N, C-alpha and C positions, 0 to 999 in steps of 0.2 A: 281631611275627612275623618276617618276612624284612626285610632291609634292603639298600639299594643301596650298592655300593662300586665306584667307577670304572665306572659304567654296566653293572654286572653284579649279579645278585641273589645275596646270601649266604644260605644256608639254615641257620637256627638250629634248635635242638632242637624248638621248638614247630612249626616248618614241617615238619620231618621226621616228627613225630608225626602231623600232619595228612595227610601223604602216606601214612603207614601206614594210617590210618583209611580213606582213599580206596581203597587197595588192598583192604583187608579187606571193606569194605562195597559196593564198586562193581564188583569184578572179575567176579563171576558174572553180575550183570544186564547188564554191558557185553558179556560173552561171548555171551549170548543175542541181544542186539540186533545185535551185530557179525555173528553168524551169519545173522541175517535179512537184513542188508545184503549179505553175501557171497553168499547164495543168491538175491539179487535179489527178495526179498519186501518189502524196503524200498528206497527210493531214497536216503534220508539219515536222519540223526538228529543231535540236538545233545546234548552233555554240558554241563551247567551247574552251576557252584557258585555259591550265592547265600547272602548273609549280611545280616542286618538286626537292629538292636538292640531292636526292639519286643517286648514280651511277647506270647506266643502266635503268634509268626511261623510256626512249623511248622504250626499249625492253619490259619492264613491261607493258606499255600501249598497245603495239602491241599484247601481249598475252591476255590482258583483254578486248579489244574492240570487238565488234561484226563484222562480215564480212561485214555488210552494213555500218559500220562507216568508214569514211575516215580520216586517220591520216596524219597530215602535220607538219613537223618540222619547227619551227619558229626561235628558237635560241638554238641550241643543246648545246652550251657552258653553257647556263643557265638552260638547261633542260626544255625549254618552247616549247609546242606543241599546235597545234589546232586540234580539232576533229569536223567533221561534221557528225552528227548522224541523220540518216533518221528515220522518224516516231517516233520522240522523242520530247515530250513536255518538258518544262523547269523542271517540277518535276522529270521526268525520268532522265534528265541530272544530276540533283542534287543528286538523289539516286545513280547514277553511281559513282559520285565523292565520296560520303560517303562510298560506298562499297570499292572503291580503298583505301581510308584512313584506313578503318577497316582492310583490308588485310595487309597494311604496318605496322599497329600497332601490328598485330599478329606475324609478323616477327621481325627481329632485327632492323628494320628501325624506327627511331624516328622522321624523317622529316615529316611534314604534307604538304598536297597539297594546293596550292593556285589555285583557279579556278574562271572563269567567265563563266556563262551559259546564252545564249540568245536563248530562244525558239522563233521560227519563225512560225507564223500561217497565214501569208498573204504576198503578194508580193507588199505591199504598198510602200516600200522604194527601191530606187535604190541600187544595190549591194555595191557601194562605201559607201553610207550612212550606210548600214547594217554593213560593216566592221568597220566603225568608232564607231558604237554603241557597237560592241563586244569589241573593244579596250577600249572604255570609261568604260564599265562595268568591264573589267579586272583591269583598273587603280584604281578602287574603292577598290579592294582587296589589292593593294600595298600601298594605302594611309591610310587605316584603319586596323591596325594590329589585331584588335579584330574580324574582319570579313574576314576570309580566303576564303569564297565562296560568290560571288555576283551573282545575277541572275535577269533576267527580261524577259518579254514576249513582242514580237512585234506582234501586231494584225492589 
């Protein structure tokens, strides 16, 4: 996917296609949740991109997420999904991913999860910029094998 050159990420065609899928699949759900945040019906939410190589990962996520979380397939051939988690700050998203990893380790699955979590606590950025921040945070997990979970907060 992306690669690092001189401490910056270079976006290849596959990365750009993933960005397009994020825009196409997440823009409207994010608009709705962003509006809830803007009108103070929510205090925060987290946008998460998660990927794991196990078979049936999408169904596993559907079973583990809360009813208030919105699951969006991004690239089912790579088992890549987005989650929009209402009333979830970045630490809540992080612990959710850690819990998923722990559950996979208890079973027969040895694949670990790669994830990017962006906690959103303000409506300062336009939706398109927010989607790019989520993609950029996810690319950090792909370019740094030692860091399978990246996170940040947007205030």
